[in-house]
N, C-alpha and C positions, 0 to 999 in steps of 0.2 A: 339382490336376491331377497325374496320375501322372508319375513321373520317367521320362525316356526315354533316359538315359545309362547306358552300361555302364562307362565309363572313370572312374568316381568313385573317390576314395581313401577308405579307411575307417580310422578311428583305431584304433591298436593299443595305446594306453595302457591301463593297468588302470583299471577303473571300480568304484566302490563298489557292491557287489552289493545293498546295502540300498536303492539308488535304483530297482531294478527292480520294477515293479508290473505283472504280467501280468493283463490284464482278460479276455482271451479267447484260447484256443488250441485248435487241432485239428491234423490231419496236414498241412494246407495253408496255414494262416495263423496268425499270432500278432499280437495287438494289445496294446500297452502303454499305460500312462498315463505319458507322458514328463515328467520334471521340468523346470522352467525351468532355463536355464543349461547344458543338455546339447545339443550339436549332433546332428543326425540323422546326418550323415556328417562326415568330417574337413574342416577348413578347408584350402583349397589352400595348400601350403607348410608345413603344420603337422600332420604325421601323428601327432604325439605327443598331440594333443588327444583326450581321451576322447569317445566317441560312443555314441549309442543303438544304432547298427548293431552295433558291436563288443560291447556289453553283451548284446544279444539273441542275437548269433551265438554267444557263449560259453555263454549259457544253453541254447540248443538242442543244442549239442555235449555239455554236461554231462548233459542230461536225455534224450538220444537216442543216436544213433550219433556216433562221433568225427568222421566225415566229413560229418555234417549241416552245413548252412549255410542262410543266409537270403538273400532277395533284396529289394532296395529297391523300394517301390511308390510312395510319396509322401513328402513331407517336412513338418516343422514348423520354423519359425525357432528358433534357439538359445534365445531368451528367451520363447518360447511354450511353455506346458505343455499336456498333454492327450493325446488318443487318436491313436496312431500305429501304422499297420499295416505288417507285413512279410509277404512270401510265404515259404513254406518249401520251395518247389520252383519250378523254372523255368517249368513249365507254367502254374501259377496266377499267377505274376508276369506272364506274357504276356497272360493273359486279363484281369487287372486293369488293366494298362497300356492295352491297346487298347480296353477297354470301360468305362473308369472312369466316365464320365458316365452310362452306363446302369446300371451295377452299384450305384453309390452313390445311395441314395434320399434321404438326409438327412445333412448335414454342418453342424453348428452350433458356434458359438463364443460365449463370454461375455467381455465386455471391460469394463474400467473406464476411462472417459474423463474428461478435464478438461472442465469446463463441462457444460452441459445441451443435449442435442440438440433441435433444433426443425426439423421436426415430430417428434413422439414415435415415429412409425413411418413406414416407407416403403421406398424402394429407391434405391440409388446405382448408376449405370451409366456407364461411360466407357471410352475406349480408353487403355490403359496403355502407357507407354514407360519404358525404363530408360536412365539416363545411363551410358554405358560407362565413364566415368572415376570418378564418385562412387558408382556402383551404386545410386543413389537412383531410385526409381520415381515416376512422376508421370503425371497425366492430361493429355491434349491432344485438342482437337477437330480431328483430322486423321486421314487413313487410314494404315494400316500398323501400328497398335498391336495389342495383344491385348485383345479385348473382355472386360470384367469387370463382373459384376453381383453386388451385395451387398444382401440384404434385411436390414432392421434394425428392432428394437423396443426401446424404452426400458422396462426392467423396473421400475426405481426410480431416483430421483435426489434429491440435496439441493442446497444452495446452491453446492457446489464440484465435485461429481462425479456421473457417471451410470453405472449398471449397464446395459449394452446387450447384448441377444441378437442374434446375427448369423447369417444363413443364407446359405451360398455357393451361387450358381448356376453359378459358374465358380471355378476354383482358380488364380488368377494369383499370381505372386510379390508379397508384401507388399500384397496387394489390400485387406484390411481396414484395415491401417495407413494406407494412402494415402487411402482413401475417407473414413475418419473425420477424418484430419488436414485434408484439403482442404475439409471441411465445418465446420471450426472447433473440433473436439473431438478432439484427438489422444489416443491411448491413454496413460495415465499411465506414466511410465518410458521412453517411446519418444522419446528425444531426437533420433534420426535423423529423425523426422517431426514435430518441433516441440514435443514435450512439455516443459513447464517444471518439472514436479514429479515426484518419484519416491517417493511415500509408502509404496509397497509394498516397496521395495527390489528391484524387478524390473519387467518390463513386464507390464501388467495385461491379458493375453490368454491364454485357456484354451480348448482344443478339447474341449468337454464331450460332444458327441453325434456318433456315427458309426453310421449305419444302412446296411447294404449287403446285396446278394444274394451268397450264398456263391459263389465262382468255379467250384466244381465241382458242388455239389448244387443251387444256386439258392435254398437256404433263406434267408429274410430274417433277418439278424442285427442286433439293435438294442442298441447299447451306449451307456451314459451314465456319466459320472463326476460327482461332486458339484461344485458351484461352490466354489472355494477360500474358506475362511472369512474370510480377510483382505479379499477382494473385497467380501463382504457387509458386513463391519464398516465399511468405508470409506464406504459409501453409506447408512448408517443415519441 
């Protein structure tokens, strides 16, 4: 879901420029393949933490006008890698925020989970709530939560792990992590939601597909990144 806050802090620490991989760019938007371990925006109280926002903001200033800047559209968790879009002007940010569900045609992730999902494909849907103290998100069968829908398909599996493709119909905080964990197969490396093992040295979640209508022209932009090689090796 598009971010609706203007009062977010952005990290000002220097970022290794070799981490920046621009997948798509024009005068209105820029999409990067964010590495795992990099926050989208700064952690509250820690403005020194490097962020994707600052990295891309510096990039557009160096490759355009010094007064150029970017605007936040949506986020990825720190330990999730993959396609992350920013607007390059306030007008396109407004269009993307207010029409996110109509503009985005396809948003898919690939995950490595502990165990084997049964059934092999289907849909998870629930009301999600966030504990204000622990910040842990959970499902509950009561009104007042945020409705979340995740479609899933097991691409391959072995005796220990599954490679799962996931399509979001909604974009709630920690949605994929919660749904997989609550159905007995947490994402590897995701100790917050019950993972026991971390064979990848990171959380096994990657946003590999983003298909959207351009906010100004309406052109359909279809972007994909390869599945990380270590994800594939783990489920051989």
